[in-house]
C-alpha positions as CSV (number, residue, x, y, z in Angstrom):
1,X,82.3,98.9,131.6
2,X,79.8,96.2,130.8
3,X,80.2,92.6,131.9
4,X,78.2,89.6,130.7
5,X,77.7,86.8,133.2
6,X,77.1,83.1,133.2
7,X,76.1,81.3,136.4
8,X,76.3,77.5,136.6
9,X,74.2,76.1,139.4
10,X,70.6,76.3,140.5
11,X,71.0,75.8,144.3
12,X,70.8,78.4,147.0
13,X,73.8,80.5,146.0
14,X,73.3,80.1,142.2
15,X,69.6,81.1,142.4
16,X,70.2,84.0,144.7
17,X,73.1,85.3,142.5
18,X,71.0,85.0,139.4
19,X,68.1,87.0,141.0
20,X,70.5,89.6,142.3
21,X,72.3,90.2,139.0
22,X,69.1,90.1,137.0
23,X,67.7,92.8,139.3
24,X,70.9,94.8,138.6
25,X,70.2,94.6,134.9
26,X,73.2,92.4,134.2
27,X,73.1,90.1,131.2
28,X,73.0,86.7,132.7
29,X,72.8,83.2,131.2
30,X,71.8,80.6,133.8
31,X,73.2,77.2,133.4
32,X,72.2,73.9,134.9
33,X,73.2,70.2,134.4
34,X,69.5,69.4,134.3
35,X,67.5,72.5,133.4
36,X,64.1,72.7,135.1
37,X,62.8,76.1,133.8
38,X,62.9,78.0,130.6
39,X,65.4,80.4,132.1
40,X,68.0,77.6,132.6
41,X,70.3,76.2,129.9
42,X,72.5,73.1,129.8
43,X,76.2,73.8,129.9
44,X,77.4,70.5,128.5
45,X,78.4,70.4,124.8
46,X,78.5,74.1,124.4
47,X,81.2,76.8,124.6
48,X,80.4,79.4,127.2
49,X,81.0,82.9,126.0
50,X,80.1,85.2,129.0
51,X,82.8,87.5,130.3
52,X,82.6,86.0,133.8
53,X,81.4,82.5,134.6
54,X,80.5,81.7,138.2
55,X,80.6,78.0,139.4
56,X,77.9,78.1,142.0
57,X,78.0,74.4,142.6
58,X,78.8,72.3,145.8
59,X,82.4,72.4,146.8
60,X,83.1,68.8,146.0
61,X,81.8,69.3,142.4
62,X,83.8,72.4,141.6
63,X,86.8,70.8,140.0
64,X,84.6,68.2,138.1
65,X,82.4,70.9,136.6
66,X,85.4,73.1,135.8
67,X,86.9,70.2,133.8
68,X,83.6,69.6,131.9
69,X,83.0,73.2,130.7
70,X,84.4,74.8,127.6
71,X,84.9,78.6,127.6
72,X,86.2,81.2,125.2
73,X,89.6,82.7,125.7
74,X,88.4,85.9,127.2
75,X,86.1,84.3,129.8
76,X,87.0,84.5,133.5
77,X,85.9,81.5,135.5
78,X,85.3,81.8,139.3
79,X,84.1,79.5,142.0
80,X,82.0,80.9,144.8
81,X,83.3,78.8,147.7
82,X,84.7,80.0,150.9
83,X,86.6,76.8,151.6
84,X,88.1,75.9,148.3
85,X,91.6,77.1,147.2
86,X,91.9,79.2,144.1
87,X,94.4,76.8,142.6
88,X,91.6,74.2,142.3
89,X,90.5,75.9,139.1
90,X,93.6,78.0,138.5
91,X,95.3,74.9,137.2
92,X,92.7,74.8,134.5
93,X,92.2,78.4,133.6
94,X,95.4,80.1,134.6
95,X,95.3,83.8,135.2
96,X,91.6,83.8,134.0
97,X,90.6,81.9,137.3
98,X,89.2,83.6,140.3
99,X,87.1,83.4,143.4
100,X,83.8,85.3,143.9
101,X,82.8,84.4,147.5
102,X,79.7,86.0,149.1
103,X,80.0,85.8,152.9
104,X,76.5,85.1,154.0
105,X,74.2,82.2,154.7
106,X,72.0,82.1,151.6
107,X,68.7,80.4,150.9
108,X,67.1,80.6,147.5
109,X,63.7,81.3,148.9
110,X,64.9,84.2,151.0
111,X,65.0,87.9,150.1
112,X,68.7,88.7,150.4
113,X,70.1,92.2,151.2
114,X,72.9,91.9,148.7
115,X,74.1,95.5,149.1
116,X,75.3,94.5,152.6
117,X,76.7,91.1,151.8
118,X,80.5,91.1,151.7
119,X,81.9,89.6,148.5
120,X,85.5,88.4,148.8
121,X,87.5,88.3,145.6
122,X,90.7,86.5,144.7
123,X,92.7,86.2,141.5
124,X,96.2,86.6,140.3
125,X,95.7,89.1,137.5
126,X,95.1,92.8,138.0
127,X,92.8,93.2,134.9
128,X,90.8,90.2,136.0
129,X,90.4,91.6,139.5
130,X,89.2,95.0,138.2
131,X,86.5,93.2,136.1
132,X,85.4,91.1,139.1
133,X,85.5,94.1,141.4
134,X,83.2,96.0,139.0
135,X,80.8,93.0,138.7
136,X,80.6,92.6,142.5
137,X,80.0,96.3,143.0
138,X,76.9,96.0,140.9
139,X,75.2,94.1,143.7
140,X,77.2,94.8,146.8
141,X,78.7,97.8,148.6
142,X,81.2,95.6,150.4
143,X,83.8,94.2,148.1
144,X,87.1,92.9,149.5
145,X,90.4,91.5,148.1
146,X,91.2,88.4,150.2
147,X,93.7,85.7,149.6
148,X,93.1,81.9,149.9
149,X,94.5,81.6,153.4
150,X,92.5,84.5,154.7
151,X,89.3,83.3,153.0
152,X,89.5,79.8,154.3
153,X,90.0,81.0,157.8
154,X,87.2,83.5,157.4
155,X,85.0,80.7,156.2
156,X,85.9,78.6,159.2
157,X,85.0,81.5,161.5
158,X,81.7,82.0,159.7
159,X,80.9,78.3,160.1
160,X,81.6,78.4,163.9
161,X,79.8,81.6,164.5
162,X,76.8,81.0,162.3
163,X,76.3,77.2,161.9
164,X,77.4,76.3,165.5
165,X,75.5,79.2,167.0
166,X,72.3,78.3,165.0
167,X,72.7,74.6,166.1
168,X,73.0,75.6,169.8
169,X,69.9,77.8,169.4
170,X,68.0,74.8,167.9
171,X,69.0,72.5,170.8
172,X,68.1,75.2,173.3
173,X,64.7,75.7,171.6
174,X,64.0,71.9,171.8
175,X,65.0,71.9,175.4
176,X,62.6,74.7,176.3
177,X,59.8,73.1,174.2
178,X,60.1,70.0,176.3
179,X,59.7,72.3,179.4
180,X,56.7,74.0,177.8
181,X,58.5,77.4,177.8
182,X,58.3,79.7,174.8
183,X,61.6,80.2,173.1
184,X,60.5,83.8,172.2
185,X,61.1,84.8,175.8
186,X,64.8,84.8,174.8
187,X,64.3,87.3,172.0
188,X,65.4,90.4,174.0
189,X,68.5,88.5,175.1
190,X,69.3,87.4,171.6
191,X,68.9,91.0,170.3
192,X,71.0,92.5,173.0
193,X,73.8,89.9,172.5
194,X,73.8,90.5,168.7
195,X,73.9,94.3,169.2
196,X,76.9,93.9,171.5
197,X,78.7,91.6,169.0
198,X,78.1,94.1,166.1
199,X,79.9,96.7,168.2
200,X,82.8,94.5,168.9
201,X,81.8,94.1,172.6
202,X,82.7,90.5,173.7
203,X,82.2,91.1,177.4
204,X,81.5,87.7,178.9
205,X,79.0,87.0,181.6
206,X,77.5,83.9,183.3
207,X,78.3,81.3,185.8
208,X,81.5,80.0,184.0
209,X,83.4,83.2,184.1
210,X,82.2,83.9,187.7
211,X,83.4,80.5,188.8
212,X,79.9,79.8,190.1
213,X,80.4,76.0,190.7
214,X,77.0,75.5,192.4
215,X,75.1,77.0,189.4
216,X,77.2,75.0,186.9
217,X,76.5,71.8,188.7
218,X,72.8,72.6,189.0
219,X,72.6,73.3,185.2
220,X,74.4,70.0,184.4
221,X,72.0,68.1,186.5
222,X,69.1,69.7,184.6
223,X,70.7,68.4,181.4
224,X,71.1,64.8,182.6
225,X,68.4,63.7,180.0
226,X,70.1,65.7,177.2
227,X,73.6,64.2,177.0
228,X,74.5,66.0,173.8
229,X,73.5,69.4,175.2
230,X,75.2,68.6,178.5
231,X,78.5,67.8,176.7
232,X,78.3,71.1,174.9
233,X,77.5,73.0,178.1
234,X,80.5,71.3,179.9
235,X,82.9,71.9,177.0
236,X,82.0,75.5,176.4
237,X,81.9,76.4,180.1
238,X,85.4,74.8,180.5
239,X,86.7,76.7,177.5
240,X,85.3,80.0,178.9
241,X,87.1,79.4,182.2
242,X,90.4,78.5,180.6
243,X,90.3,81.4,178.1
244,X,89.8,84.1,180.7
245,X,92.2,82.4,183.1
246,X,94.9,82.8,180.5
247,X,93.9,86.4,179.9
248,X,94.2,87.4,183.5
C-alpha cells in the first residue's frame, strides 16, 4: 500500500508531522495559509488531491479550515486534535472524515521519538481506518483505535498530568530560585517518581497522607509570600487526604 499525504499547518504539530513523514519517505505536500518556505504551498483556491489530508491547525480553526478546503472524492480528511469531536468534520466529509491524534507534547524545534508516540485513530469506515492505520504505522509503533469519548477524556488526562505537572514544576523552580537553591537537586526525586509512575506504582508519601499537621502548617507558613503556590499546596494536600480517607 502507498499513501500520499497532505498536511495543513506549520505550527508545532504540523511541522513535526511533516518532518516525521518525510523521514519515512512518504510523499508529503505541506500546506499553509501563508507559506513562508519553498516547501510550503497555499491551500486556498486549489483542489487537494492527497490520499490523506491532516488538519494540523489550532482546535478553534479546524471547522473553518475544513470548510475552506476543496478535496477530491477519494481524499480522507482528518484533524489531529485530542479535544475535538470527530463530527466537527464528519458533517462535511462523511465517511471520509477521521481523527489522527498523536498523544504527546510536541515542539517543532525538538527531535521527537515518533516510534514511541501513541497515535489515536478514529473514523466510521473500515477501509478508511485501514488506510489511516497503515499511515500511522509508518512513523509509530503504537497505533490505537479510540472513539471520541475515550479520546477527549484521554486528552483531559494528558493535560492534567503534563501541563499541570509542568506548571507545578515551574512554580517550584521559581520558589527555589528565590531561596538560592538549585532546582537540579530535585533531579533524583523526579527520576524516581517518573520511574514509579511508568510501572503503575502510585504509592503516595508525604505529610498529607501521614496526617502530619505540624509539617503541613509549617509548609503553608513558608508559602505566605506565594499565595498562588500556597493555594495549590492546600488544595492538593486536602485532595490527597480525602482520596485516601475514602479508600480506607
